[in-house]
VEXTORLO-103578 format. One record per residue (C-alpha): residue in three letters; chain; x, y, z. Coordinates in steps of 0.1 Angstrom, whole numbers, plus 5000, padded with zeros to 4 digits. Layout:
<aa->ala; ch->A; X->X; Y->Y; Z->Z>
...
end
This chain:
<aa->met; ch->A; X->5000; Y->5000; Z->5000>
<aa->arg; ch->A; X->5014; Y->5034; Z->4990>
<aa->val; ch->A; X->5012; Y->5057; Z->5020>
<aa->leu; ch->A; X->5023; Y->5092; Z->5031>
<aa->leu; ch->A; X->5038; Y->5094; Z->5066>
<aa->phe; ch->A; X->5042; Y->5128; Z->5083>
<aa->asp; ch->A; X->5069; Y->5132; Z->5109>
<aa->pro; ch->A; X->5060; Y->5164; Z->5128>
<aa->ala; ch->A; X->5088; Y->5163; Z->5153>
<aa->ser; ch->A; X->5091; Y->5201; Z->5149>
<aa->gly; ch->A; X->5053; Y->5207; Z->5146>
<aa->ala; ch->A; X->5034; Y->5217; Z->5115>
<aa->ser; ch->A; X->5019; Y->5248; Z->5099>
<aa->gly; ch->A; X->5001; Y->5253; Z->5066>
<aa->asp; ch->A; X->5032; Y->5265; Z->5048>
<aa->met; ch->A; X->5053; Y->5237; Z->5062>
<aa->ile; ch->A; X->5028; Y->5211; Z->5050>
<aa->ile; ch->A; X->5027; Y->5225; Z->5015>
<aa->gly; ch->A; X->5065; Y->5227; Z->5014>
<aa->cys; ch->A; X->5068; Y->5191; Z->5026>
<aa->leu; ch->A; X->5044; Y->5178; Z->5000>
<aa->leu; ch->A; X->5061; Y->5197; Z->4972>
<aa->asp; ch->A; X->5094; Y->5183; Z->4983>
<aa->leu; ch->A; X->5079; Y->5148; Z->4981>
<aa->gly; ch->A; X->5069; Y->5153; Z->4945>
<aa->ala; ch->A; X->5035; Y->5170; Z->4946>
<aa->asp; ch->A; X->5025; Y->5189; Z->4914>
<aa->pro; ch->A; X->5037; Y->5225; Z->4918>
<aa->gly; ch->A; X->5014; Y->5236; Z->4890>
<aa->ala; ch->A; X->4983; Y->5222; Z->4907>
<aa->val; ch->A; X->4993; Y->5237; Z->4940>
<aa->lys; ch->A; X->5000; Y->5272; Z->4926>
<aa->glu; ch->A; X->4967; Y->5271; Z->4907>
<aa->ala; ch->A; X->4948; Y->5262; Z->4939>
<aa->val; ch->A; X->4965; Y->5290; Z->4959>
<aa->glu; ch->A; X->4959; Y->5316; Z->4932>
<aa->ser; ch->A; X->4923; Y->5306; Z->4928>
<aa->val; ch->A; X->4916; Y->5318; Z->4964>
<aa->gly; ch->A; X->4932; Y->5351; Z->4957>
<aa->cys; ch->A; X->4967; Y->5346; Z->4968>
<aa->arg; ch->A; X->5002; Y->5342; Z->4954>
<aa->leu; ch->A; X->5027; Y->5314; Z->4961>
<aa->glu; ch->A; X->5065; Y->5316; Z->4960>
<aa->ile; ch->A; X->5085; Y->5284; Z->4962>
<aa->ser; ch->A; X->5122; Y->5283; Z->4971>
<aa->arg; ch->A; X->5149; Y->5262; Z->4986>
<aa->glu; ch->A; X->5162; Y->5270; Z->5021>
<aa->arg; ch->A; X->5184; Y->5253; Z->5047>
<aa->arg; ch->A; X->5176; Y->5246; Z->5083>
<aa->his; ch->A; X->5205; Y->5233; Z->5104>
<aa->his; ch->A; X->5223; Y->5223; Z->5071>
<aa->leu; ch->A; X->5192; Y->5204; Z->5059>
<aa->ser; ch->A; X->5178; Y->5214; Z->5025>
<aa->ala; ch->A; X->5141; Y->5219; Z->5024>
<aa->thr; ch->A; X->5113; Y->5235; Z->5003>
<aa->arg; ch->A; X->5100; Y->5268; Z->5016>
<aa->thr; ch->A; X->5067; Y->5283; Z->5005>
<aa->arg; ch->A; X->5055; Y->5319; Z->5010>
<aa->val; ch->A; X->5019; Y->5329; Z->5005>
<aa->thr; ch->A; X->5010; Y->5366; Z->5000>
<aa->ala; ch->A; X->4974; Y->5378; Z->5004>
<aa->glu; ch->A; X->4956; Y->5411; Z->5008>
<aa->gly; ch->A; X->4920; Y->5401; Z->5016>
<aa->arg; ch->A; X->4905; Y->5386; Z->5047>
<aa->tyr; ch->A; X->4874; Y->5366; Z->5055>
<aa->gln; ch->A; X->4853; Y->5370; Z->5086>
<aa->ser; ch->A; X->4830; Y->5340; Z->5088>
<aa->leu; ch->A; X->4828; Y->5303; Z->5079>
<aa->ile; ch->A; X->4802; Y->5311; Z->5052>
<aa->glu; ch->A; X->4826; Y->5335; Z->5035>
<aa->ala; ch->A; X->4855; Y->5310; Z->5038>
<aa->arg; ch->A; X->4834; Y->5282; Z->5023>
<aa->arg; ch->A; X->4823; Y->5304; Z->4995>
<aa->val; ch->A; X->4859; Y->5312; Z->4986>
<aa->leu; ch->A; X->4869; Y->5275; Z->4986>
<aa->glu; ch->A; X->4839; Y->5265; Z->4966>
<aa->gly; ch->A; X->4849; Y->5290; Z->4939>
<aa->ser; ch->A; X->4885; Y->5277; Z->4938>
<aa->ser; ch->A; X->4901; Y->5254; Z->4913>
<aa->leu; ch->A; X->4898; Y->5224; Z->4937>
<aa->glu; ch->A; X->4877; Y->5195; Z->4926>
<aa->pro; ch->A; X->4864; Y->5165; Z->4946>
<aa->pro; ch->A; X->4878; Y->5149; Z->4966>
<aa->ala; ch->A; X->4903; Y->5177; Z->4973>
<aa->leu; ch->A; X->4875; Y->5203; Z->4976>
<aa->asp; ch->A; X->4856; Y->5180; Z->5000>
<aa->arg; ch->A; X->4887; Y->5177; Z->5022>
<aa->ala; ch->A; X->4893; Y->5215; Z->5021>
<aa->leu; ch->A; X->4858; Y->5222; Z->5033>
<aa->arg; ch->A; X->4861; Y->5197; Z->5061>
<aa->ile; ch->A; X->4893; Y->5214; Z->5072>
<aa->met; ch->A; X->4876; Y->5247; Z->5072>
<aa->asp; ch->A; X->4847; Y->5233; Z->5092>
<aa->ala; ch->A; X->4872; Y->5219; Z->5117>
<aa->leu; ch->A; X->4888; Y->5253; Z->5122>
<aa->ala; ch->A; X->4854; Y->5269; Z->5126>
<aa->gly; ch->A; X->4842; Y->5243; Z->5150>
<aa->ala; ch->A; X->4873; Y->5247; Z->5172>
<aa->glu; ch->A; X->4871; Y->5285; Z->5173>
<aa->ala; ch->A; X->4834; Y->5283; Z->5181>
<aa->glu; ch->A; X->4839; Y->5259; Z->5209>
<aa->val; ch->A; X->4867; Y->5280; Z->5224>
<aa->his; ch->A; X->4846; Y->5312; Z->5222>
<aa->gly; ch->A; X->4812; Y->5297; Z->5230>
<aa->thr; ch->A; X->4795; Y->5305; Z->5197>
<aa->asp; ch->A; X->4779; Y->5288; Z->5168>
<aa->pro; ch->A; X->4804; Y->5276; Z->5141>
<aa->asp; ch->A; X->4786; Y->5298; Z->5115>
<aa->gln; ch->A; X->4792; Y->5328; Z->5138>
<aa->ala; ch->A; X->4828; Y->5320; Z->5146>
<aa->arg; ch->A; X->4853; Y->5349; Z->5140>
<aa->phe; ch->A; X->4888; Y->5341; Z->5128>
<aa->his; ch->A; X->4909; Y->5367; Z->5145>
<aa->glu; ch->A; X->4942; Y->5349; Z->5142>
<aa->ile; ch->A; X->4936; Y->5330; Z->5109>
<aa->gly; ch->A; X->4912; Y->5352; Z->5090>
<aa->ala; ch->A; X->4937; Y->5363; Z->5063>
<aa->leu; ch->A; X->4933; Y->5346; Z->5030>
<aa->asp; ch->A; X->4967; Y->5330; Z->5033>
<aa->ala; ch->A; X->4951; Y->5305; Z->5057>
<aa->leu; ch->A; X->4927; Y->5295; Z->5029>
<aa->ala; ch->A; X->4956; Y->5293; Z->5006>
<aa->asp; ch->A; X->4974; Y->5269; Z->5029>
<aa->ile; ch->A; X->4943; Y->5247; Z->5030>
<aa->ala; ch->A; X->4937; Y->5248; Z->4993>
<aa->gly; ch->A; X->4974; Y->5243; Z->4984>
<aa->ser; ch->A; X->4977; Y->5214; Z->5009>
<aa->cys; ch->A; X->4946; Y->5196; Z->4995>
<aa->ala; ch->A; X->4958; Y->5200; Z->4959>
<aa->ala; ch->A; X->4992; Y->5187; Z->4968>
<aa->leu; ch->A; X->4978; Y->5157; Z->4987>
<aa->gln; ch->A; X->4955; Y->5148; Z->4958>
<aa->ser; ch->A; X->4984; Y->5149; Z->4933>
<aa->leu; ch->A; X->5005; Y->5125; Z->4954>
<aa->glu; ch->A; X->4979; Y->5098; Z->4949>
<aa->val; ch->A; X->4985; Y->5079; Z->4982>
<aa->lys; ch->A; X->4961; Y->5053; Z->4996>
<aa->lys; ch->A; X->4965; Y->5063; Z->5032>
<aa->ile; ch->A; X->4980; Y->5091; Z->5053>
<aa->leu; ch->A; X->4998; Y->5084; Z->5086>
<aa->ser; ch->A; X->5014; Y->5106; Z->5112>
<aa->leu; ch->A; X->5038; Y->5102; Z->5141>
<aa->pro; ch->A; X->5029; Y->5121; Z->5173>
<aa->ile; ch->A; X->5030; Y->5159; Z->5168>
<aa->ser; ch->A; X->5053; Y->5182; Z->5188>
<aa->val; ch->A; X->5033; Y->5213; Z->5197>
<aa->gly; ch->A; X->5060; Y->5233; Z->5215>
<aa->gly; ch->A; X->5055; Y->5251; Z->5248>
<aa->gly; ch->A; X->5055; Y->5284; Z->5266>
<aa->thr; ch->A; X->5031; Y->5312; Z->5254>
<aa->val; ch->A; X->5021; Y->5327; Z->5221>
<aa->ser; ch->A; X->5010; Y->5363; Z->5215>
<aa->ser; ch->A; X->4975; Y->5368; Z->5201>
<aa->ser; ch->A; X->4948; Y->5394; Z->5198>
<aa->his; ch->A; X->4935; Y->5381; Z->5232>
<aa->gly; ch->A; X->4969; Y->5386; Z->5248>
<aa->leu; ch->A; X->4994; Y->5359; Z->5258>
<aa->leu; ch->A; X->4980; Y->5324; Z->5255>
<aa->pro; ch->A; X->4995; Y->5291; Z->5265>
<aa->val; ch->A; X->5009; Y->5267; Z->5239>
<aa->pro; ch->A; X->4991; Y->5249; Z->5223>
<aa->ala; ch->A; X->4968; Y->5278; Z->5216>
<aa->pro; ch->A; X->4931; Y->5271; Z->5226>
<aa->ala; ch->A; X->4918; Y->5266; Z->5191>
<aa->thr; ch->A; X->4947; Y->5243; Z->5183>
<aa->leu; ch->A; X->4942; Y->5223; Z->5215>
<aa->glu; ch->A; X->4904; Y->5220; Z->5208>
<aa->thr; ch->A; X->4912; Y->5207; Z->5173>
<aa->leu; ch->A; X->4936; Y->5181; Z->5188>
<aa->arg; ch->A; X->4909; Y->5170; Z->5213>
<aa->arg; ch->A; X->4883; Y->5166; Z->5186>
<aa->ser; ch->A; X->4905; Y->5147; Z->5162>
<aa->gly; ch->A; X->4922; Y->5121; Z->5183>
<aa->leu; ch->A; X->4957; Y->5131; Z->5170>
<aa->leu; ch->A; X->4985; Y->5120; Z->5192>
<aa->trp; ch->A; X->5007; Y->5150; Z->5204>
<aa->lys; ch->A; X->5032; Y->5160; Z->5230>
<aa->gly; ch->A; X->5048; Y->5192; Z->5244>
<aa->gly; ch->A; X->5083; Y->5205; Z->5235>
<aa->pro; ch->A; X->5110; Y->5202; Z->5224>
<aa->val; ch->A; X->5112; Y->5241; Z->5226>
<aa->asn; ch->A; X->5092; Y->5268; Z->5242>
<aa->glu; ch->A; X->5077; Y->5281; Z->5210>
<aa->glu; ch->A; X->5044; Y->5276; Z->5191>
<aa->leu; ch->A; X->5052; Y->5247; Z->5168>
<aa->leu; ch->A; X->5017; Y->5236; Z->5158>
<aa->thr; ch->A; X->4994; Y->5263; Z->5144>
<aa->pro; ch->A; X->4956; Y->5261; Z->5143>
<aa->thr; ch->A; X->4957; Y->5258; Z->5105>
<aa->gly; ch->A; X->4984; Y->5231; Z->5106>
<aa->ala; ch->A; X->4964; Y->5212; Z->5133>
<aa->ala; ch->A; X->4932; Y->5213; Z->5113>
<aa->ile; ch->A; X->4949; Y->5201; Z->5081>
<aa->leu; ch->A; X->4964; Y->5171; Z->5099>
<aa->ala; ch->A; X->4932; Y->5164; Z->5118>
<aa->ile; ch->A; X->4913; Y->5159; Z->5085>
<aa->ala; ch->A; X->4940; Y->5145; Z->5063>
<aa->val; ch->A; X->4955; Y->5119; Z->5086>
<aa->asp; ch->A; X->4938; Y->5085; Z->5085>
<aa->glu; ch->A; X->4959; Y->5068; Z->5112>
<aa->met; ch->A; X->4984; Y->5077; Z->5139>
<aa->ala; ch->A; X->5016; Y->5056; Z->5144>
<aa->glu; ch->A; X->5037; Y->5058; Z->5176>
<aa->arg; ch->A; X->5068; Y->5050; Z->5155>
<aa->tyr; ch->A; X->5078; Y->5044; Z->5119>
<aa->pro; ch->A; X->5059; Y->5013; Z->5106>
<aa->leu; ch->A; X->5075; Y->4987; Z->5084>
<aa->ile; ch->A; X->5078; Y->5007; Z->5053>
<aa->arg; ch->A; X->5098; Y->5008; Z->5020>
<aa->ala; ch->A; X->5106; Y->5045; Z->5015>
<aa->glu; ch->A; X->5104; Y->5059; Z->4979>
<aa->glu; ch->A; X->5106; Y->5097; Z->4986>
<aa->val; ch->A; X->5116; Y->5118; Z->5016>
<aa->gly; ch->A; X->5107; Y->5155; Z->5018>
<aa->tyr; ch->A; X->5112; Y->5185; Z->5041>
<aa->gly; ch->A; X->5090; Y->5216; Z->5044>
<aa->ala; ch->A; X->5107; Y->5246; Z->5061>
<aa->gly; ch->A; X->5089; Y->5268; Z->5086>
<aa->ala; ch->A; X->5094; Y->5306; Z->5086>
<aa->arg; ch->A; X->5112; Y->5309; Z->5119>
<aa->lys; ch->A; X->5148; Y->5300; Z->5127>
<aa->leu; ch->A; X->5147; Y->5279; Z->5159>
<aa->glu; ch->A; X->5173; Y->5260; Z->5180>
<aa->ile; ch->A; X->5159; Y->5229; Z->5164>
<aa->pro; ch->A; X->5155; Y->5223; Z->5126>
<aa->asn; ch->A; X->5121; Y->5240; Z->5119>
<aa->leu; ch->A; X->5111; Y->5213; Z->5094>
<aa->leu; ch->A; X->5082; Y->5190; Z->5087>
<aa->arg; ch->A; X->5095; Y->5157; Z->5074>
<aa->gly; ch->A; X->5074; Y->5134; Z->5052>
<aa->val; ch->A; X->5079; Y->5100; Z->5037>
<aa->val; ch->A; X->5061; Y->5084; Z->5008>
<aa->gly; ch->A; X->5065; Y->5047; Z->5004>
<aa->asn; ch->A; X->5049; Y->5013; Z->5005>
<aa->leu; ch->A; X->5039; Y->4996; Z->5037>
<aa->val; ch->A; X->5051; Y->4960; Z->5039>
<aa->gln; ch->A; X->5023; Y->4935; Z->5040>
<aa->gly; ch->A; X->5016; Y->4926; Z->5076>
<aa->his; ch->A; X->5025; Y->4950; Z->5103>
<aa->phe; ch->A; X->5040; Y->4954; Z->5137>
<aa->asp; ch->A; X->5020; Y->4966; Z->5167>
<aa->glu; ch->A; X->5029; Y->4973; Z->5203>
<aa->val; ch->A; X->5012; Y->4954; Z->5231>
<aa->ala; ch->A; X->5017; Y->4947; Z->5268>
<aa->gln; ch->A; X->5020; Y->4913; Z->5286>
<aa->leu; ch->A; X->5007; Y->4905; Z->5320>
<aa->glu; ch->A; X->5019; Y->4875; Z->5341>
<aa->thr; ch->A; X->5011; Y->4861; Z->5374>
<aa->asn; ch->A; X->5017; Y->4827; Z->5392>
<aa->val; ch->A; X->4989; Y->4810; Z->5410>
<aa->asp; ch->A; X->4989; Y->4777; Z->5429>
<aa->asp; ch->A; X->4956; Y->4776; Z->5446>
<aa->val; ch->A; X->4931; Y->4783; Z->5418>
<aa->thr; ch->A; X->4908; Y->4756; Z->5405>
<aa->gly; ch->A; X->4902; Y->4748; Z->5368>
<aa->glu; ch->A; X->4867; Y->4763; Z->5370>
<aa->val; ch->A; X->4881; Y->4796; Z->5382>
<aa->leu; ch->A; X->4908; Y->4796; Z->5355>
<aa->gly; ch->A; X->4882; Y->4789; Z->5328>
<aa->asn; ch->A; X->4859; Y->4817; Z->5341>
<aa->leu; ch->A; X->4890; Y->4840; Z->5343>
<aa->ile; ch->A; X->4899; Y->4834; Z->5307>
<aa->asp; ch->A; X->4864; Y->4842; Z->5296>
<aa->leu; ch->A; X->4862; Y->4874; Z->5316>
<aa->leu; ch->A; X->4896; Y->4886; Z->5304>
<aa->met; ch->A; X->4887; Y->4880; Z->5267>
<aa->glu; ch->A; X->4853; Y->4898; Z->5273>
<aa->glu; ch->A; X->4871; Y->4928; Z->5287>
<aa->gly; ch->A; X->4894; Y->4932; Z->5257>
<aa->ala; ch->A; X->4924; Y->4909; Z->5262>
<aa->leu; ch->A; X->4940; Y->4899; Z->5229>
<aa->asp; ch->A; X->4950; Y->4864; Z->5241>
<aa->val; ch->A; X->4951; Y->4845; Z->5274>
<aa->ser; ch->A; X->4969; Y->4813; Z->5283>
<aa->ala; ch->A; X->4974; Y->4793; Z->5315>
<aa->val; ch->A; X->5007; Y->4773; Z->5315>
<aa->pro; ch->A; X->5011; Y->4745; Z->5340>
<aa->ala; ch->A; X->5042; Y->4750; Z->5362>
<aa->leu; ch->A; X->5059; Y->4736; Z->5392>
<aa->met; ch->A; X->5060; Y->4763; Z->5419>
<aa->lys; ch->A; X->5079; Y->4768; Z->5451>
<aa->lys; ch->A; X->5077; Y->4740; Z->5478>
<aa->gly; ch->A; X->5069; Y->4716; Z->5450>
<aa->arg; ch->A; X->5034; Y->4729; Z->5444>
<aa->tyr; ch->A; X->5017; Y->4725; Z->5411>
<aa->gly; ch->A; X->5002; Y->4757; Z->5397>
<aa->asn; ch->A; X->4998; Y->4778; Z->5366>
<aa->ile; ch->A; X->5015; Y->4808; Z->5350>
<aa->ile; ch->A; X->4987; Y->4830; Z->5336>
<aa->lys; ch->A; X->4998; Y->4851; Z->5306>
<aa->val; ch->A; X->4977; Y->4879; Z->5291>
<aa->ile; ch->A; X->4984; Y->4898; Z->5259>
<aa->thr; ch->A; X->4966; Y->4932; Z->5258>
<aa->arg; ch->A; X->4966; Y->4966; Z->5243>
<aa->gln; ch->A; X->4986; Y->4991; Z->5264>
<aa->asp; ch->A; X->4956; Y->5012; Z->5273>
<aa->gln; ch->A; X->4939; Y->4981; Z->5288>
<aa->met; ch->A; X->4967; Y->4967; Z->5309>
<aa->lys; ch->A; X->4958; Y->4984; Z->5342>
<aa->lys; ch->A; X->4922; Y->4973; Z->5340>
<aa->leu; ch->A; X->4930; Y->4937; Z->5331>
<aa->ala; ch->A; X->4957; Y->4935; Z->5358>
<aa->ala; ch->A; X->4932; Y->4945; Z->5384>
<aa->leu; ch->A; X->4907; Y->4920; Z->5371>
<aa->leu; ch->A; X->4934; Y->4893; Z->5372>
<aa->met; ch->A; X->4942; Y->4900; Z->5408>
<aa->arg; ch->A; X->4906; Y->4902; Z->5419>
<aa->glu; ch->A; X->4896; Y->4869; Z->5403>
<aa->thr; ch->A; X->4926; Y->4849; Z->5414>
<aa->gly; ch->A; X->4935; Y->4865; Z->5447>
<aa->ser; ch->A; X->4971; Y->4871; Z->5434>
<aa->leu; ch->A; X->4991; Y->4897; Z->5453>
<aa->gly; ch->A; X->5009; Y->4910; Z->5422>
<aa->val; ch->A; X->5010; Y->4910; Z->5385>
<aa->arg; ch->A; X->5042; Y->4913; Z->5364>
<aa->ile; ch->A; X->5037; Y->4939; Z->5336>
<aa->phe; ch->A; X->5059; Y->4939; Z->5304>
<aa->pro; ch->A; X->5046; Y->4973; Z->5290>
<aa->ser; ch->A; X->5062; Y->4973; Z->5256>
<aa->leu; ch->A; X->5063; Y->4942; Z->5234>
<aa->his; ch->A; X->5062; Y->4942; Z->5196>
<aa->arg; ch->A; X->5041; Y->4917; Z->5176>
<aa->ser; ch->A; X->5044; Y->4909; Z->5139>
<aa->val; ch->A; X->5008; Y->4906; Z->5128>
<aa->ala; ch->A; X->4994; Y->4891; Z->5096>
<aa->glu; ch->A; X->4966; Y->4908; Z->5077>
<aa->arg; ch->A; X->4933; Y->4892; Z->5084>
<aa->glu; ch->A; X->4896; Y->4894; Z->5076>
<aa->ser; ch->A; X->4864; Y->4874; Z->5080>
<aa->arg; ch->A; X->4845; Y->4861; Z->5050>
<aa->ala; ch->A; X->4810; Y->4847; Z->5048>
<aa->leu; ch->A; X->4801; Y->4817; Z->5027>
<aa->thr; ch->A; X->4774; Y->4792; Z->5021>
<aa->leu; ch->A; X->4777; Y->4754; Z->5018>
<aa->ala; ch->A; X->4753; Y->4725; Z->5014>
<aa->ile; ch->A; X->4753; Y->4696; Z->5038>
<aa->lys; ch->A; X->4727; Y->4668; Z->5036>
<aa->gly; ch->A; X->4705; Y->4687; Z->5012>
<aa->arg; ch->A; X->4704; Y->4719; Z->5034>
<aa->thr; ch->A; X->4722; Y->4752; Z->5029>
<aa->tyr; ch->A; X->4741; Y->4767; Z->5058>
<aa->gln; ch->A; X->4758; Y->4801; Z->5064>
<aa->ala; ch->A; X->4793; Y->4800; Z->5079>
<aa->ser; ch->A; X->4823; Y->4823; Z->5083>
<aa->val; ch->A; X->4860; Y->4817; Z->5079>
<aa->lys; ch->A; X->4889; Y->4838; Z->5091>
<aa->val; ch->A; X->4914; Y->4844; Z->5063>
<aa->ser; ch->A; X->4950; Y->4855; Z->5071>
<aa->trp; ch->A; X->4977; Y->4865; Z->5047>
<aa->leu; ch->A; X->5012; Y->4880; Z->5046>
<aa->gly; ch->A; X->5029; Y->4896; Z->5016>
<aa->gly; ch->A; X->5000; Y->4887; Z->4993>
<aa->glu; ch->A; X->5002; Y->4850; Z->5003>
<aa->thr; ch->A; X->4973; Y->4833; Z->5020>
<aa->leu; ch->A; X->4985; Y->4818; Z->5053>
<aa->asn; ch->A; X->4954; Y->4801; Z->5066>
<aa->val; ch->A; X->4916; Y->4797; Z->5063>
<aa->lys; ch->A; X->4900; Y->4788; Z->5096>
<aa->ala; ch->A; X->4863; Y->4781; Z->5102>
<aa->glu; ch->A; X->4845; Y->4800; Z->5130>
<aa->tyr; ch->A; X->4840; Y->4777; Z->5159>
<aa->glu; ch->A; X->4805; Y->4788; Z->5168>
<aa->asp; ch->A; X->4793; Y->4783; Z->5132>
<aa->cys; ch->A; X->4808; Y->4748; Z->5132>
<aa->lys; ch->A; X->4791; Y->4740; Z->5165>
<aa->lys; ch->A; X->4757; Y->4750; Z->5152>
<aa->ile; ch->A; X->4759; Y->4732; Z->5120>
<aa->ala; ch->A; X->4773; Y->4700; Z->5137>
<aa->ser; ch->A; X->4743; Y->4701; Z->5160>
<aa->his; ch->A; X->4718; Y->4704; Z->5131>
<aa->thr; ch->A; X->4734; Y->4678; Z->5109>
<aa->gly; ch->A; X->4747; Y->4653; Z->5135>
<aa->leu; ch->A; X->4781; Y->4653; Z->5119>
<aa->pro; ch->A; X->4813; Y->4655; Z->5140>
<aa->leu; ch->A; X->4825; Y->4690; Z->5147>
<aa->arg; ch->A; X->4859; Y->4683; Z->5130>
<aa->glu; ch->A; X->4841; Y->4671; Z->5098>
<aa->val; ch->A; X->4820; Y->4703; Z->5097>
<aa->ala; ch->A; X->4851; Y->4724; Z->5101>
<aa->arg; ch->A; X->4869; Y->4705; Z->5074>
<aa->arg; ch->A; X->4841; Y->4711; Z->5049>
<aa->ile; ch->A; X->4838; Y->4748; Z->5058>
<aa->glu; ch->A; X->4875; Y->4754; Z->5054>
<aa->glu; ch->A; X->4876; Y->4734; Z->5022>
<aa->lys; ch->A; X->4849; Y->4757; Z->5008>
<aa->gly; ch->A; X->4868; Y->4787; Z->5022>
<aa->trp; ch->A; X->4900; Y->4779; Z->5004>
<aa->lys; ch->A; X->4881; Y->4776; Z->4971>
<aa->val; ch->A; X->4865; Y->4810; Z->4977>
<aa->val; ch->A; X->4898; Y->4826; Z->4985>
<aa->asp; ch->A; X->4917; Y->4810; Z->4956>
<aa->arg; ch->A; X->4889; Y->4821; Z->4932>
<aa->ser; ch->A; X->4891; Y->4857; Z->4944>
<aa->val; ch->A; X->4928; Y->4858; Z->4940>
<aa->thr; ch->A; X->4927; Y->4846; Z->4904>
<aa->glu; ch->A; X->4899; Y->4870; Z->4896>
end
């Protein structure tokens, strides 16, 4: 899958996003046309930040807009066409929604004191035109550095991130962090563009085969390279994710309690649970209970583990990496003893190669009950049909 990955270690602004995308190979003609169609001019140059070469963009504008209705009207009259226009309008709505929430007004009545110049619309239009020209399937981003300290505004000194920026971050679910300098690194426009454009956050670089690397330079000279880095490349089939592992030893828990515990842990979001027989201290037989979980679930599941077993402690391995195959569920129909049944199979693959086709247990159980066939025979027939369906879809 061809993807774009933003690396906003030094934050992001509208001009940095455009510069980064141009450096990655976006069509400069389409970007200039989009910027000019909202009444602005675009200059593109090369600059260096801490000895790193980057694309620098400058937008000049004379007019302003005062409301969301005016801004939408300007964008709708631009050169952008769907889906770039749709994305630009959603970015504008995100800006208006954040401003309205901060000031306690309706989005249609929001006033853009800090971002009301047409150059903000130029940043939005240019970014959307650039994104469309890159023709990527998915846009990812690493956590965004927002800076720190205070920023001067028409309302006086405000903490970083600025209120509208923080509200955009809250609404979007983007991952962010403070620092690494006491400057405003993420602007409201930059936050809104990323909030709408980014499909998925990544805590670190995924398994990717890079094709292009680009840098967009910011206006200010900082003690860090004021650059937005981007990577265009292909994600390797299958992926790595980060999980936590919980462990505890028990030697006075019955099989019934263990069975119920496993059911409870899975119902509460555990990815996998196992109980491994072990010889404990003083020659006692017991079990080591292992739980694989998402990191945001580990405290809740550790508490459940202790409550259900009476364990006095749980070992937590907070950062483990898994190599995970792609997977999906497929529905199919099959005939057994003159009747038609619905069943599902789990299909997994890696690098375009099908790894396994496994019948859903509950479906097998129901069909076995209706037909009187052994469970393993029903599973064999479902999986045999599943392989045929998968092989046919691949050849087609």
